[in-house]
N, C-alpha and C positions, 0 to 999 in steps of 0.2 A: 282816231281809231288806228289800231295796228293789228297785225296778224302774223302768225308763222305756221308752216305746214307740219303736219304730224305724219311721219313716214319712217320706217316700214311698219310701225304700230302706233297706236294712240294711247295716251294716258300712261298708266303704270303697269309694270310686270313685277309681281311680288318678289322682293329680294333679288330681282334680276335673274331668277331661276325658272326654268321650264324644261319640259321634255317634248321632243317633236320627232316623229318618225322613228321611235325607238332609241333615241339618243338624248342625253342630258346636256343642257347648255347653261352657261353662266354669263350674263351680260354685265358690262361695267355699270356701276352706279354713277350716273352722269349729271347729277345736280347737287353739288356740295355734299352735305351730310345727310341728304334725303336717303332713306333706307332702300328705296326701290329704283329700278331703271324707269325712266319717265320720258314720254313724248317722242320716242324714236331717235333717229339720227339727223333727219333733215333740218331740224331747227338749229342745230349746231354745225351744220356742214356748209361748205362753200358751194354756191349755185352759180353756174355759168350762164350768162345772158346770151342766148342764141339768136334772138331777134328782139329789137326794141323799136318803139315808135313813141310819139309824144303821149299817147294815152293807152299804150298796151306793151306787153313784154312776154317773152317766152323764156323760161328759166329751166335749166337741166341740172340734175344732181345724179352722178354715177357712183355707185358703190361696188367695189370689186370683190367684196367678201373678205372678212378677216375674223379674228378670234372673237370680236365683239358681236358680229352678225355674219355668219359664215355664208350666207346666200347673196350672190351678186344680183343687183337690180339697177334699173334706170328709172328715175323719177323725173316728172316734168310738171311744171306749173305754167298755166296760161293766165294772164291777168289783163283785164280790159276795164277802162274807166270811161263813163259818159257823165254828162252833167247830173244825171239822176240815178246812176246805178254803178256799183262795182261788181264785176263778174270774175270769179276765180275758178279754175279747174285744176285738179291734181290727179295724176295718173302714176302708176308704178308697174313696170314690166319685169317679170322674172327672166333674167338673161342667163341663168344658170342651167345646169343639166338635170336638176332634181326639183321636187316640189319645195315650196317655202311657205311659212306662215306669213300672212299679209294683212295689214290694216292701214287705214288712211283717216285723216281728219284735218280740220282747220281749227286754229286757236285765236279767233279774233277778240280784241279788247274793245270795249265801248266806254265812253265817258258818261257819267251819270250826274245829274243835278238832284237836288232834294225832291223834285217832283217827278222824276223818271219812273215810268211803269214798264212792266214786262208782261207779255201774254204769250202762251203757247199751250198746245194740247199734247198729252202723252198718256200712256196707259198705266205706267208704273214708275216707281222711284226706288233706287237702291240706297239704303242708309249705309254710312261708311264707318269703318273702324277709326280709332284715333290716328292711325298712320295712313288714312285715306284709301283703304281698300274696300270694295263692296262687301257688306256684311249680311244684309237682309233686304229682301224685296217687299215693298209695301205699296199701298195705293199712291197714285201720283200726287195727291193733295196732302200727304202726311206732314210735309214741312211748310205748307202754304198752298193756296189754290192759285195756280198760274193760268187756269183756264179762263180767267177774266183778268183785266188789267190790275196788277198789284204793284205796290212800291218796291223798287229794287233796293233802295238804301236800307241798311240794317246793321245792328251791332253784333251779329253772330256770323260765323263762317258758314258759307254754303260751298261745298265741294262734292257734288253728287251728280250721278248720271240718271237720266230719265229714259226709259225704254218705251218702245211703241210710239215714238215721236212722229208727228204728222209731217215734219219737214218744213214747218213755217214757225217763226217767232217774230213778234212785233214789239218794238221798243218805242215808247212815246215819251218825249222829253218836255220839261217845263217851258222850254223856249219855243215850243210849237213845232218841233221837228219830229217826224215819224220815220223810223227805220224798220224795214221789213226784211228779215233774213229768210231766205229759202235755200233748201239744199236737196240734192239728189244723191243717192248712194249712201245715205246716212240715216240709219234707223234709230240712232241714239243721239241725245243732246246732253252734253255735260255742262253744267252750270257752275261757275266759279265766281263767288262774291266774297272778297275779303271783308272783315268787319270794318265798318265806318270808312269805306274806301270810296274814292271818286271814280273808280272804274270797276268793271265786271266783265266776265267772259261768257260767251255762248258758243260752245264748241260742237259743231256737227261732226260726228265720228261714226265709223263703220262698225264699231264694237264697243262693249263695255270695258272698264278697266280690268286688267288681269284676265282678259278673255282667253288668252292662250293656255292658262291653267284651269279653265272652266269649260272647255269644249265649245267656246263661242267664237273662235278665230277662224277666218277663212283660210283656205289653202290655195296657193296660186301655182298652177302647173307651169313647166318650162315654156316660155314664149307667150304666156297669157298676160293680160293687163287688167289691173283693177282701176276703177275710176270713182271719183267723188267730185261734186261741183257745188259751188255756193254763190249766191248773189245777195247783195245787200242794196236794196232800193231805198231812196230817200224822197220824201215828200213832206208837205206841210199839213198838220192837223187842221189848221184854219187857213183856208186858201186866200183870205184877205190880208194875210201877213205879207210884208214886203219880201222881195227876193232875198235869198240868203247869200251871204258872202263869208267865207272863212269858217264854215261849219267843220268842227273837229269830228 
């Protein structure tokens, strides 16, 4: 498993362009030839370890404001690991003098075998354009019913966001391992599954892709802090299985 933080926004901003507080902005396109700005700045930034222990860490990323994102902020990650659970929290504080658009998320990757299933509940799904922007809202089961355990592996791309997510998703693997992802501060779950891939992503996020151009992005006042938290608990589907060692 791996993960990176999404800050100060999650997923895509169409063409990197948006208007906020009466002014137009152009963000850099930050992922090769991808046409949109994607995943914010935290995933490509240097984070400073402010506190470390054998099973925990506190990391800080400070952005002073520049042409790419003119609002200064301070982001912090807390990570803690136990034998049965990974806990992560992400916060962002507006350290500037004016309001700023704000979004948070996590982008964890999970390994999948041919028997891996996924289950979660949501109210709706957004179908995507060919360049992966939300196009149309449809029922949550339009691309498959995840409200009951369903196979993750497939030969088509899934890169879609689900709205009205309950905050819980369950992954069960063929080796008897069950992972339960729980999140707070995230009303949306973005599911990314490349075709015929050995991994997939379940991304708890505070807003849908391109929310800043659709009226769905939060505004953070000076001095205020946004929060998002995620836990991934691990257990065994069959409790008679031996203790696990080296689970990825």
